[in-house]
N, CA, C and O atoms as a MOPAC input file, in Angstrom:
PM7 MOZYME 1SCF
protein

 N      6.43400 1    -2.01600 1    11.99400 1
 C      7.29500 1    -1.77200 1    10.86600 1
 C      6.53700 1    -1.10000 1     9.72700 1
 O      6.96200 1    -0.04900 1     9.24700 1
 N      5.44300 1    -1.67100 1     9.29100 1
 C      4.70900 1    -1.11000 1     8.15100 1
 C      4.10500 1     0.24100 1     8.50900 1
 O      3.99400 1     1.11300 1     7.64700 1
 N      3.71400 1     0.42600 1     9.76100 1
 C      3.14500 1     1.71500 1    10.17200 1
 C      4.20500 1     2.80900 1    10.07800 1
 O      3.91900 1     3.91800 1     9.62500 1
 N      5.41100 1     2.50100 1    10.49900 1
 C      6.50400 1     3.47600 1    10.39600 1
 C      6.76700 1     3.82300 1     8.93600 1
 O      6.96000 1     4.99200 1     8.60000 1
 N      6.77600 1     2.81800 1     8.06700 1
 C      6.98200 1     3.07600 1     6.64000 1
 C      5.87800 1     3.96200 1     6.07000 1
 O      6.14200 1     4.83200 1     5.24000 1
 N      4.65700 1     3.74300 1     6.51200 1
 C      3.53800 1     4.56000 1     6.02700 1
 C      3.77600 1     6.01800 1     6.37700 1
 O      3.64200 1     6.89400 1     5.52300 1
 N      4.12700 1     6.28400 1     7.62400 1
 C      4.31400 1     7.67100 1     8.05300 1
 C      5.57700 1     8.30200 1     7.48300 1
 O      5.58400 1     9.49000 1     7.16100 1
 N      6.64200 1     7.52000 1     7.35400 1
 C      7.90700 1     8.09800 1     6.89900 1
 C      8.03000 1     8.17200 1     5.38600 1
 O      8.68000 1     9.07900 1     4.86500 1
 N      7.42000 1     7.23700 1     4.67300 1
 C      7.63700 1     7.16100 1     3.22900 1
 C      6.37700 1     7.40600 1     2.40700 1
 O      6.38100 1     8.21200 1     1.47600 1
 N      5.31900 1     6.71800 1     2.75000 1
 C      4.14000 1     6.73800 1     1.89100 1
 C      3.41500 1     8.07600 1     1.95100 1
 O      3.12700 1     8.66600 1     0.90900 1
 N      3.11900 1     8.56200 1     3.14300 1
 C      2.34000 1     9.79700 1     3.27000 1
 C      3.04100 1    10.98900 1     2.61500 1
 O      2.38500 1    11.74100 1     1.89400 1
 N      4.35000 1    11.19800 1     2.83400 1
 C      4.99800 1    12.31500 1     2.13900 1
 C      4.94200 1    12.18900 1     0.61400 1
 O      4.77800 1    13.18900 1    -0.08500 1
 N      5.07700 1    10.97000 1     0.10000 1
 C      4.99400 1    10.77800 1    -1.34900 1
 C      3.58500 1    11.06800 1    -1.86200 1
 O      3.41800 1    11.66900 1    -2.92300 1
 N      2.58000 1    10.64200 1    -1.11100 1
 C      1.19300 1    10.91000 1    -1.50700 1
 C      0.93100 1    12.41200 1    -1.50100 1
 O      0.34800 1    12.95000 1    -2.44300 1
 N      1.36100 1    13.08400 1    -0.44100 1
 C      1.16500 1    14.53400 1    -0.36700 1
 C      1.83100 1    15.24000 1    -1.54800 1
 O      1.25000 1    16.15500 1    -2.13200 1
 N      3.03700 1    14.82100 1    -1.89800 1
 C      3.76000 1    15.43100 1    -3.02000 1
 C      3.00700 1    15.21700 1    -4.32700 1
 O      2.84900 1    16.15000 1    -5.11400 1
 N      2.54100 1    13.98600 1    -4.56300 1
 C      1.83000 1    13.68400 1    -5.80300 1
 C      0.49300 1    14.40400 1    -5.88700 1
 O      0.10100 1    14.85400 1    -6.96400 1
 N     -0.20600 1    14.51800 1    -4.77400 1
 C     -1.48400 1    15.23500 1    -4.77500 1
 C     -1.24600 1    16.71400 1    -5.06800 1
 O     -1.97900 1    17.32100 1    -5.84900 1
 N     -0.22300 1    17.29100 1    -4.44100 1
 C      0.08100 1    18.70200 1    -4.68900 1
 C      0.43100 1    18.93200 1    -6.15900 1
 O     -0.02500 1    19.90500 1    -6.76100 1
 N      1.24200 1    18.03900 1    -6.74100 1
 C      1.58800 1    18.16400 1    -8.16000 1
 C      0.35000 1    18.00800 1    -9.03300 1
 O      0.17100 1    18.73800 1   -10.00800 1
 N     -0.49600 1    17.05500 1    -8.67900 1
 C     -1.70700 1    16.82400 1    -9.45700 1
 C     -2.65400 1    18.00300 1    -9.42200 1
 O     -3.28300 1    18.33500 1   -10.42700 1
 N     -2.75700 1    18.63700 1    -8.26200 1
 C     -3.63500 1    19.79900 1    -8.14700 1
 C     -3.07900 1    21.00600 1    -8.89100 1
 O     -3.83700 1    21.81600 1    -9.42600 1
 N     -1.76100 1    21.12600 1    -8.92500 1
 C     -1.18000 1    22.30400 1    -9.57100 1
 C     -1.09100 1    22.17000 1   -11.08400 1
 O     -1.29500 1    23.14700 1   -11.80500 1
 N     -0.78600 1    20.96400 1   -11.57800 1
 C     -0.62900 1    20.84500 1   -13.02800 1
 C     -1.26500 1    19.60000 1   -13.64200 1
 O     -1.17300 1    19.39400 1   -14.85200 1
 N     -1.89900 1    18.78100 1   -12.83500 1
 C     -2.59000 1    17.60900 1   -13.36100 1
 C     -1.70300 1    16.41600 1   -13.66000 1
 O     -2.20500 1    15.36800 1   -14.06700 1
 N     -0.39700 1    16.54600 1   -13.46900 1
 C      0.48700 1    15.44100 1   -13.83600 1
 C      0.79900 1    14.50300 1   -12.68100 1
 O      1.30500 1    13.40500 1   -12.91200 1
 N      0.51900 1    14.89300 1   -11.46000 1
 C      0.89400 1    14.08100 1   -10.31400 1
 C     -0.03600 1    12.92400 1   -10.03100 1
 O      0.31700 1    12.01300 1    -9.28100 1
 N     -1.23400 1    12.94500 1   -10.62700 1
 C     -2.18900 1    11.89400 1   -10.29300 1
 C     -1.81100 1    10.54400 1   -10.88200 1
 O     -2.11800 1     9.51500 1   -10.27900 1
 N     -1.16000 1    10.51100 1   -12.02900 1
 C     -0.70300 1     9.22800 1   -12.56000 1
 C      0.40800 1     8.67600 1   -11.67500 1
 O      0.49400 1     7.46600 1   -11.46100 1
 N      1.25200 1     9.55700 1   -11.16400 1
 C      2.28200 1     9.12200 1   -10.22600 1
 C      1.68300 1     8.61700 1    -8.93200 1
 O      2.19000 1     7.66800 1    -8.33400 1
 N      0.60800 1     9.24500 1    -8.50000 1
 C     -0.07300 1     8.81700 1    -7.28300 1
 C     -0.66100 1     7.42300 1    -7.46300 1
 O     -0.56400 1     6.58800 1    -6.56400 1
 N     -1.26500 1     7.17000 1    -8.60900 1
 C     -1.82700 1     5.84400 1    -8.87200 1
 C     -0.73300 1     4.78100 1    -8.86200 1
 O     -0.92200 1     3.70400 1    -8.29800 1
 N      0.39800 1     5.07200 1    -9.47500 1
 C      1.51300 1     4.12400 1    -9.48400 1
 C      2.04600 1     3.89500 1    -8.07400 1
 O      2.39000 1     2.77100 1    -7.71000 1
 N      2.11100 1     4.95700 1    -7.28800 1
 C      2.58200 1     4.85800 1    -5.91000 1
 C      1.66400 1     3.97300 1    -5.07800 1
 O      2.13200 1     3.11900 1    -4.32500 1
 N      0.36700 1     4.17600 1    -5.21300 1
 C     -0.59900 1     3.37400 1    -4.46500 1
 C     -0.48800 1     1.90200 1    -4.85400 1
 O     -0.50200 1     1.03000 1    -3.98500 1
 N     -0.38000 1     1.61900 1    -6.13900 1
 C     -0.24300 1     0.22800 1    -6.59400 1
 C      1.02800 1    -0.40200 1    -6.04100 1
 O      1.01600 1    -1.55800 1    -5.61600 1
 N      2.11700 1     0.34700 1    -6.04500 1
 C      3.39300 1    -0.16800 1    -5.52900 1
 C      3.27100 1    -0.55600 1    -4.05800 1
 O      3.64800 1    -1.66400 1    -3.67500 1
 N      2.74800 1     0.34800 1    -3.23300 1
 C      2.65500 1     0.07000 1    -1.80700 1
 C      1.59400 1    -0.96800 1    -1.48900 1
 O      1.73400 1    -1.71600 1    -0.52200 1
 N      0.53200 1    -1.02500 1    -2.28900 1
 C     -0.48400 1    -2.04700 1    -2.06400 1
 C      0.10900 1    -3.42500 1    -2.30900 1
 O     -0.12900 1    -4.34500 1    -1.52700 1
 N      0.87600 1    -3.58300 1    -3.37800 1
 C      1.48100 1    -4.88700 1    -3.64900 1
 C      2.51100 1    -5.22900 1    -2.58100 1
 O      2.64000 1    -6.39400 1    -2.20200 1
 N      3.24500 1    -4.23900 1    -2.08900 1
 C      4.21200 1    -4.48300 1    -1.01800 1
 C      3.49400 1    -4.93400 1     0.25100 1
 O      3.93100 1    -5.87800 1     0.90900 1
 N      2.40000 1    -4.26800 1     0.59500 1
 C      1.62700 1    -4.64800 1     1.78200 1
 C      1.01900 1    -6.03500 1     1.62500 1
 O      0.97800 1    -6.80100 1     2.58700 1
 N      0.54900 1    -6.36700 1     0.43100 1
 C     -0.00600 1    -7.69500 1     0.18800 1
 C      1.05600 1    -8.76700 1     0.39200 1
 O      0.77000 1    -9.81600 1     0.96800 1
 N      2.28500 1    -8.51600 1    -0.07600 1
 C      3.36900 1    -9.48500 1     0.11000 1
 C      3.70500 1    -9.63500 1     1.58300 1
 O      3.95800 1   -10.74600 1     2.05000 1
 N      3.71100 1    -8.53500 1     2.31800 1
 C      4.00500 1    -8.60200 1     3.74900 1
 C      2.92200 1    -9.38600 1     4.47000 1
 O      3.22500 1   -10.23300 1     5.31100 1
 N      1.66300 1    -9.11500 1     4.15000 1
 C      0.55400 1    -9.81500 1     4.80700 1
 C      0.64300 1   -11.31000 1     4.55500 1
 O      0.46100 1   -12.09900 1     5.48100 1
 N      0.92100 1   -11.71500 1     3.32000 1
 C      0.93200 1   -13.13800 1     3.01700 1
 C      2.15600 1   -13.83500 1     3.57200 1
 O      2.10800 1   -15.04000 1     3.81600 1
 N      3.26000 1   -13.11900 1     3.78100 1
 C      4.45900 1   -13.77600 1     4.28700 1
 C      4.54700 1   -13.75900 1     5.81000 1
 O      5.18200 1   -14.63800 1     6.39300 1
 N      3.92900 1   -12.79000 1     6.46300 1
 C      4.06900 1   -12.65900 1     7.91000 1
 C      2.83900 1   -13.09400 1     8.69700 1
 O      2.93800 1   -13.37400 1     9.89100 1
 N      1.69700 1   -13.15500 1     8.05200 1
 C      0.48000 1   -13.50300 1     8.76900 1
 C      0.35400 1   -15.02700 1     8.83900 1
 O      0.69700 1   -15.72200 1     7.88300 1
 N     -0.13400 1   -15.54100 1     9.95800 1
 C     -0.35100 1   -16.98800 1    10.03500 1
 C     -1.46900 1   -17.40900 1     9.08800 1
 O     -2.40100 1   -16.65100 1     8.82100 1
 N     -1.35500 1   -18.61300 1     8.60000 1
 C     -2.35600 1   -19.13000 1     7.66900 1
 C     -3.34700 1   -19.98200 1     8.45600 1
 O     -2.95900 1   -20.87800 1     9.20700 1
 N     -4.62300 1   -19.68800 1     8.27200 1
 C     -5.66600 1   -20.44900 1     8.93400 1
 C     -6.43400 1   -21.22500 1     7.87500 1
 O     -6.83500 1   -20.67100 1     6.85100 1
 N     -6.63100 1   -22.49100 1     8.12700 1
 C     -7.36100 1   -23.33400 1     7.19700 1
 C     -8.73000 1   -23.64000 1     7.77900 1
 O     -8.86800 1   -23.92900 1     8.96800 1
 N     -9.73500 1   -23.57200 1     6.92600 1
 C    -11.07500 1   -23.92100 1     7.38400 1
 C    -11.17500 1   -25.43200 1     7.46200 1
 O    -10.67700 1   -26.15600 1     6.60000 1
 N    -11.81400 1   -25.87600 1     8.48800 1
 C    -12.00900 1   -27.31400 1     8.63700 1
 C    -13.32100 1   -27.68100 1     7.98700 1
 O    -14.34300 1   -27.02900 1     8.19900 1
 N    -13.28100 1   -28.70300 1     7.21500 1
 C    -14.48500 1   -29.17900 1     6.55500 1
 C    -15.33500 1   -30.00900 1     7.49500 1
 O    -14.94100 1   -30.25600 1     8.63500 1
 N    -16.50500 1   -30.44400 1     7.02800 1
 C    -17.39400 1   -31.25100 1     7.86500 1
 C    -16.71500 1   -32.54600 1     8.30400 1
 O    -16.08000 1   -33.22700 1     7.49900 1
 N    -16.85100 1   -32.87000 1     9.55600 1
 C    -16.33800 1   -34.12700 1    10.08400 1
 C    -14.84000 1   -34.14500 1    10.29400 1
 O    -14.27100 1   -35.21400 1    10.51500 1
 N    -14.19400 1   -33.02500 1    10.23600 1
 C    -12.73300 1   -33.02700 1    10.42900 1
 C    -12.38100 1   -32.43400 1    11.75600 1
 O    -11.20200 1   -32.34800 1    12.10100 1

């Protein structure tokens, strides 16, 4: 699921922002916001879908 989203949504947006940033310097702030948005989304997915492993202490 997340891999499909990366290819369909994230990469085209990154390419667009990089192109804008290279041409007029304004796309890089949008790129930073985009990266933060998807990073927080990925963090939420990881914490909600990944199993939680607890370290066992001594003698447990």
